[in-house]
C-alpha positions as CSV (number, residue, x, y, z in Angstrom):
1,M,-6.0,17.4,-12.4
2,K,-3.6,16.9,-9.5
3,I,-3.1,13.5,-8.1
4,V,-1.1,12.6,-4.9
5,V,0.2,9.1,-4.6
6,R,1.1,7.8,-1.2
7,I,4.6,5.9,-1.2
8,K,6.0,3.7,1.4
9,L,9.3,2.0,2.0
10,V,9.2,-1.7,3.0
11,P,11.3,-4.7,3.4
12,D,11.6,-6.9,0.3
13,T,8.7,-9.5,0.0
14,A,11.2,-12.2,0.3
15,A,12.5,-11.1,3.6
16,K,12.1,-13.4,6.5
17,V,10.2,-11.9,9.4
18,V,11.2,-12.8,12.8
19,V,10.7,-11.3,16.4
20,E,13.8,-10.6,18.5
21,D,13.5,-9.1,22.1
22,G,9.9,-8.2,21.5
23,Q,10.5,-6.2,18.2
24,V,9.7,-7.3,14.6
25,T,12.8,-7.4,12.4
26,W,13.5,-8.3,8.8
27,G,17.2,-8.7,9.4
28,D,19.5,-7.4,6.6
29,A,16.6,-7.6,3.9
30,P,16.7,-4.7,1.4
31,L,14.1,-2.1,1.5
32,V,12.2,-1.5,-1.6
33,I,8.9,0.4,-2.5
34,N,5.8,-1.1,-1.4
35,P,4.5,-3.5,-4.1
36,W,0.9,-2.3,-3.6
37,D,2.0,1.3,-4.2
38,E,3.3,0.5,-7.5
39,F,-0.3,-0.4,-8.6
40,A,-1.3,3.0,-7.1
41,V,1.4,4.8,-9.2
42,E,0.3,3.0,-12.4
43,A,-3.5,4.1,-11.6
44,A,-2.5,7.7,-11.2
45,L,-0.3,7.7,-14.4
46,Q,-3.2,6.1,-16.5
47,L,-5.7,8.5,-15.1
48,T,-3.3,11.7,-16.0
49,E,-2.6,10.1,-19.5
50,Q,-6.4,10.0,-20.0
51,H,-7.5,13.3,-18.4
52,G,-4.2,15.4,-18.1
53,G,-2.7,16.6,-15.0
54,E,0.3,15.8,-12.8
55,V,1.1,13.0,-10.2
56,I,3.0,13.9,-7.0
57,A,4.6,11.0,-5.0
58,L,4.3,11.6,-1.3
59,S,6.2,9.5,1.5
60,V,6.4,9.9,5.2
61,G,9.3,8.3,6.8
62,E,13.2,8.4,7.2
63,E,15.6,9.7,4.6
64,S,15.9,6.2,3.2
65,S,12.5,6.6,1.9
66,R,14.0,8.8,-1.0
67,E,14.7,5.3,-2.7
68,A,11.0,4.4,-2.9
69,L,10.2,8.1,-4.2
70,K,12.8,7.8,-6.9
71,H,11.3,4.6,-8.1
72,A,8.0,6.3,-8.4
73,L,9.7,9.2,-10.4
74,A,11.3,6.7,-12.6
75,M,7.9,5.1,-13.3
76,G,6.7,8.5,-14.5
77,C,5.5,10.7,-11.5
78,N,6.1,14.5,-12.0
79,E,7.4,15.4,-8.5
80,A,8.1,13.7,-5.1
81,I,7.9,15.0,-1.6
82,L,9.4,13.5,1.6
83,V,8.1,14.3,5.2
84,S,11.0,13.1,7.0
85,D,11.1,14.0,10.7
86,Y,8.2,11.8,11.5
87,V,9.3,8.1,11.9
88,I,6.6,5.7,10.8
89,D,5.0,3.7,13.7
90,P,2.2,1.3,14.2
91,D,-0.1,4.0,15.0
92,T,-1.9,4.4,11.4
93,Q,-4.0,7.4,12.7
94,R,-0.9,9.5,13.4
95,T,0.5,8.7,10.0
96,A,-2.9,9.5,8.2
97,K,-2.8,12.9,10.1
98,V,0.7,13.6,8.7
99,L,-0.5,12.6,5.2
100,A,-3.5,14.8,5.3
101,A,-1.7,17.8,6.5
102,A,0.8,17.2,3.5
103,V,-1.8,16.8,1.0
104,E,-3.5,20.1,2.3
105,K,-0.1,21.9,2.1
106,I,0.2,20.8,-1.7
107,G,-3.1,22.2,-2.5
108,D,-5.7,21.8,-5.1
109,V,-5.4,18.1,-5.0
110,D,-8.3,16.2,-6.9
111,L,-7.3,12.6,-6.0
112,V,-5.2,10.9,-3.4
113,I,-4.3,7.3,-4.3
114,F,-3.0,4.7,-2.1
115,G,-2.2,0.9,-2.6
116,K,-4.6,-1.6,-1.2
117,Q,-2.2,-2.0,1.8
118,S,1.5,-2.0,2.9
119,I,3.2,-5.5,3.1
120,D,4.8,-4.7,6.5
121,G,1.8,-3.5,8.5
122,D,-1.0,-5.0,6.4
123,N,-3.5,-2.7,8.2
124,A,-5.2,-1.5,5.0
125,V,-6.7,1.5,6.9
126,T,-4.4,4.3,6.3
127,G,-6.0,5.5,3.4
128,T,-9.5,5.6,4.7
129,Q,-8.2,7.3,7.8
130,T,-6.5,10.0,5.8
131,A,-9.8,10.6,3.9
132,R,-11.5,11.1,7.3
133,N,-8.9,13.7,8.4
134,L,-9.3,15.5,5.0
135,G,-13.1,15.2,5.1
136,W,-13.1,13.5,1.6
137,P,-15.0,10.4,0.4
138,S,-12.9,7.1,0.7
139,L,-13.3,4.7,-2.3
140,T,-11.7,1.4,-1.5
141,L,-10.7,-1.7,-3.4
142,V,-10.7,0.1,-6.8
143,S,-10.3,-2.0,-9.8
144,A,-11.2,0.6,-12.5
145,V,-12.2,4.2,-13.0
146,P,-14.7,4.1,-15.9
147,A,-15.7,7.6,-15.6
148,L,-14.1,10.9,-14.5
149,D,-15.1,14.4,-14.8
150,V,-12.7,16.8,-13.2
151,D,-14.8,19.9,-14.0
152,A,-18.1,18.4,-12.7
153,K,-16.0,17.0,-9.8
154,T,-17.6,13.4,-10.2
155,I,-16.1,9.9,-10.4
156,R,-17.2,6.4,-11.0
157,I,-15.3,3.5,-9.8
158,E,-15.5,-0.3,-9.9
159,R,-14.7,-2.2,-6.7
160,A,-13.3,-5.7,-6.6
161,V,-15.5,-7.4,-4.1
162,E,-15.9,-11.2,-3.4
163,E,-19.3,-11.3,-5.3
164,G,-17.9,-9.6,-8.3
165,R,-17.8,-6.0,-9.2
166,Q,-19.5,-3.2,-7.4
167,V,-19.8,0.3,-9.3
168,V,-19.9,3.4,-7.0
169,D,-20.2,6.9,-8.0
170,G,-18.5,9.6,-5.8
171,V,-17.5,13.2,-5.8
172,L,-14.0,14.8,-6.1
173,P,-11.8,15.5,-4.2
174,A,-11.7,11.7,-3.1
175,V,-9.2,9.1,-1.8
176,L,-8.9,5.9,-3.5
177,S,-7.3,2.6,-2.6
178,I,-6.1,0.4,-5.7
179,V,-6.1,-3.3,-6.2
180,K,-4.0,-5.6,-8.5
181,D,-6.9,-5.7,-11.0
182,Y,-6.4,-2.1,-12.1
183,G,-3.4,-3.1,-14.2
184,E,0.1,-4.3,-14.1
185,P,2.6,-1.6,-13.0
186,R,4.9,-0.4,-15.7
187,Y,8.7,-0.8,-15.6
188,P,10.7,2.3,-14.8
189,S,12.2,3.4,-18.1
190,F,15.9,4.1,-18.5
191,I,15.3,7.8,-19.1
192,G,13.1,7.7,-16.2
193,I,15.7,6.3,-14.0
194,R,18.1,9.0,-15.0
195,K,15.7,11.7,-14.4
196,A,15.0,10.3,-10.9
197,S,18.5,10.2,-10.0
198,K,18.9,13.8,-10.5
199,A,15.7,14.7,-9.1
200,E,15.5,17.2,-6.2
201,I,13.1,15.9,-3.6
202,P,12.0,18.6,-1.0
203,V,11.9,17.6,2.6
204,W,9.1,19.0,4.8
205,S,8.8,18.8,8.5
206,L,5.9,18.6,10.9
207,E,6.6,22.3,11.7
208,D,6.4,23.0,7.9
209,L,3.0,21.2,7.8
210,G,1.8,23.2,10.9
211,I,0.7,20.2,13.1
212,E,1.6,18.4,16.3
213,L,1.1,14.8,16.9
214,P,-0.6,13.5,20.2
215,N,2.0,12.1,22.6
216,V,-0.4,8.9,23.0
217,V,0.7,6.3,20.4
218,V,-1.1,3.2,19.7
219,S,1.3,0.3,19.7
220,W,1.4,-3.4,20.2
221,S,2.1,-4.2,24.0
222,E,3.6,-7.6,23.2
223,I,4.9,-9.2,20.1
224,M,6.2,-12.9,19.9
225,N,6.8,-15.6,17.5
226,P,3.9,-18.1,16.7
227,P,4.6,-21.4,18.4
228,Q,6.5,-23.9,16.1
229,R,4.7,-27.1,14.9
230,E,6.2,-30.4,14.2
231,V,5.0,-31.6,10.8
232,T,5.5,-35.2,9.6
233,N,4.5,-36.5,6.2
234,E,3.6,-40.0,5.5
235,I,2.9,-41.5,2.0
236,V,-0.2,-43.9,1.7
237,Q,0.1,-46.5,-0.7
238,G,-1.9,-49.5,-2.0
239,D,-2.0,-52.1,-4.7
240,S,-4.7,-50.3,-6.5
241,V,-6.5,-46.8,-6.5
242,E,-9.4,-48.3,-4.3
243,E,-7.0,-49.8,-1.7
244,T,-5.0,-46.6,-1.6
245,A,-8.1,-44.4,-0.9
246,A,-9.4,-46.9,1.7
247,A,-6.0,-46.9,3.4
248,L,-6.1,-42.9,3.2
249,A,-9.5,-43.0,4.6
250,D,-8.6,-45.2,7.6
251,K,-5.6,-42.9,8.4
252,L,-7.9,-39.9,8.5
253,F,-10.4,-41.4,10.6
254,A,-7.7,-42.5,13.0
255,E,-6.3,-39.1,13.3
256,K,-9.7,-37.7,13.7
257,V,-9.4,-35.5,10.7
258,L,-12.8,-36.9,9.5
């Protein structure tokens, strides 16, 4: 079985997001592997441990994306590939087209696994759009894979939905997006880190993929910081619980909260 995991480099979750001159910036915050992608890597590794096969980490972005790919290799991925002459932009459809072309170039792929979303764009649609470009089924919000038969090309997944769990049967090849319920991502091992540091990561261009992207790009016309609100706090006190509750109720009615 061959599994491709999409990896993205994003700002650290502790970064403070601001807008400067109409552009979103995270300042000098460090860049790390998208936390959701770690769950995707964990799912891929568990599936190959159960059914055999290999896991290939795939990233689309600048040269700095190598660091995220090395993290995936240190976790246990067998190979890593970078498509580097395409700069990630807000147009997820363009990104999905690049990812789909890379998957087709890799060839004989059974599963493409995404994290639920990326923490910078938060669109949560790139996986489904990649599936559409490939012509494969898209199975989203996957919390477990209770059954998988590579020879019969069938898969059964559990989806984490608000009402509980939804069981869905599908066919391979397919695209999955993974949620946290699947399992806590493993830590990179010392041996894995050493191996990743020496790994050669091939770099593909759009020419290598045999595609051209449309000149029209979907983007935000204007970005601004939300208006700041002044917040004040007041502690309501009373000689008893009843008096405190009554005073609080009076305040809420006065402010028209109730």
